[in-house]
Every structure is written in C-alpha cells, then in structure tokens.
N, C-alpha and C positions, 0 to 999 in steps of 0.2 A: 622039251620045248614045243614042238609041232603039237603035241596033243593039249598043251594050256593053249595055244592060240586058235587052234580049232575049237576047242571048247568055249573060249571067249566069243569067237565069230558066232556059234551056234545061238548062245546065249544073247548075244546084241542083236541076232536076227530074228529071235523069238519076240524079243521085245518090242523092238520094231515092228512086227507084224501083227503082234496082238494090240499093240497102241493104236495102230491104224486102222483096226478095223472099223466098220461103220455099223452104227446100231440105226434099226428104221425104229421112228418116233410111233407112238399108240397113236392108230385112227381114233379120230374124234366123232362123237355121234352126231348126226344132224340136230338133234335137240339140242345137245351142248353147245354146237357152233351157231345154231339160232339164239340161244341166249347170250354168249359172249357177243353176238354181235348187238342186241338189244339192249346191254348192260355197259359193254367195253370192259373195262378195267373195274367195275364197281358200281358206274353210274354214268350214263348217257344221256345229255341234250338233244332232242329230235326238234326240227323247225317245219310245223304245217308248211307245205307247198302245192296241196292239190285236196280238192274234195270233189267228189262226184255221189250223186243222188241218184239211184234205181239207173245207172250207167251214164249219167249226163254229168259232164264235168260243169262246176258251179265256176263262179268268179267269186275269188275270195274278198271276204270285207275286210276293212283296214284291219279289225281286230283280230281275223284269222290269219292275216299276213304276219301278225306278231305272236300269234300264239305258239307255245313251246310245252312239251311233255316230257319229264324226265324219268327215266327208271333206274331204279336202284334196286342191287341184289342184295338178298340175305341168307350170307354164307352160311345161315345155321339152320335152314330149311331149303331141303333141295328144290332147285328150279323154282323161287318164289321171290320176292321183295316187295319195294313198295313205289308208289308213284305220286308226283306230282304235277300240277299242270297250273299255265300262267293264268287261269282263272280261278284260281284258289283251290281247287278240287285236291284231296289227297285219297289214298287207298293201297289197297293191296292188289297184287297181282301174282298169277300163278302159271307156269307154263305145263297145260295138261298133254300136251303131245307134241310132237315135231313142229307143227303148226298152228298151235291153239293157244289161247290165252284166255284165263278167266280175270277179268277184273271186278274190284267190286270199290267203289267211291264210298267211303267211311265217314266223310264229313257233308253228307247231301243233307240240307234241311227238312226233307220229307223222309230220312231215314238212307238206310244202306242200298244201294243201288247196283245189282249185279250185271255184267255185260259178258260175252261169249266173243270174243275178237279171234279172226282166222287172219292168218299172215299170209297173205298172196305173193311176199317176197321180201328177202332181209338180207342186207348185207352191210359191211363196215358204214356205209354212208346213206344209205336208204330203206326205208321201212316203209313198207305197203301193204294196210290193213284193211278189213273189212267185217261189219258187223251187220245185223237184220233186228230191227224194231221190228218184235213181234205183233205187237198192236197193230201196227200201222203196216206191216210188212215192207216197210222202208229199207233198202239196202244203202248202207253208207260208207263210201270206201275214201280213205284220208291217205295219202302220199306225204313221208315226212324226210327230211335230209339231217343229216348230222355233219358238220363242219370239223 
C-alpha cells in the first residue's frame, strides 16, 4: 500500500511539475513587429496629423486634416500588401527592410509612381514616415495616428 501511495504521489508531482512549466515565446523580429504595427490584424487606417517639409512643420489644410491612409496585408506574399488613401489613390507596398517601404501607386493617371518611404518610428498608434523627392530634393515627413 505504501508503494502504491508513493508511486501515485510521484506521478502526480511529475504531472503537476511538467504542466506548470513556462515556455518562452519566440522573439519577433523588428521587421515583423513593424509590419504588425503597420497593418494591425490585416489592415489599419491611419489619420494624418503632421506634415513637415525640409524639417519645417506645415499647417494642415482642411483636406489634409481629413486625409487617411489604409495599409492592408497580402498574406500570400511576405512583407507586402496594398494601400488606399482618402484621395482615391491605390497601390501596392512592400517592406524592403526593418524601416523601409516601397510604395507603388498603381492608379496614377500618368502611370505607376514609385516611392521609397523611410519609417522614422512606428508603434500601435503612431506612424512617422519620411520620403525625399529626388528631382526637387524636398524631404517630406508625415506623422499619422491610428485610433
């Protein structure tokens, strides 16, 4: 009887010990985390809140205060998806690195327009991006918020 009771205690202890062990989640890469911030659970709507041209903050126009940009993931192609904005433009995006996006407007009347966008900072509610227009060397920084 003592052997059976001892065996039951050992088995119960082993089950409790292994059942309570903690597992550490796999670390997420910076690129994966930034993409998750960009698209949320599949798509995310961003509202424009600031525009800076060559380092000088601009006063937003009424249209800019209503401007939105939506990023949607394409799960079939790694680090990519589509975007639309409230001006009616549509296109594709691809995350080229941890902090770099390539956007291509695909419904531009004069043909596809490609931009390289640098992410200055991103989290669940704030997107801070910047691009430079090569012919004019004008740097435009835009800050968006998601609610």
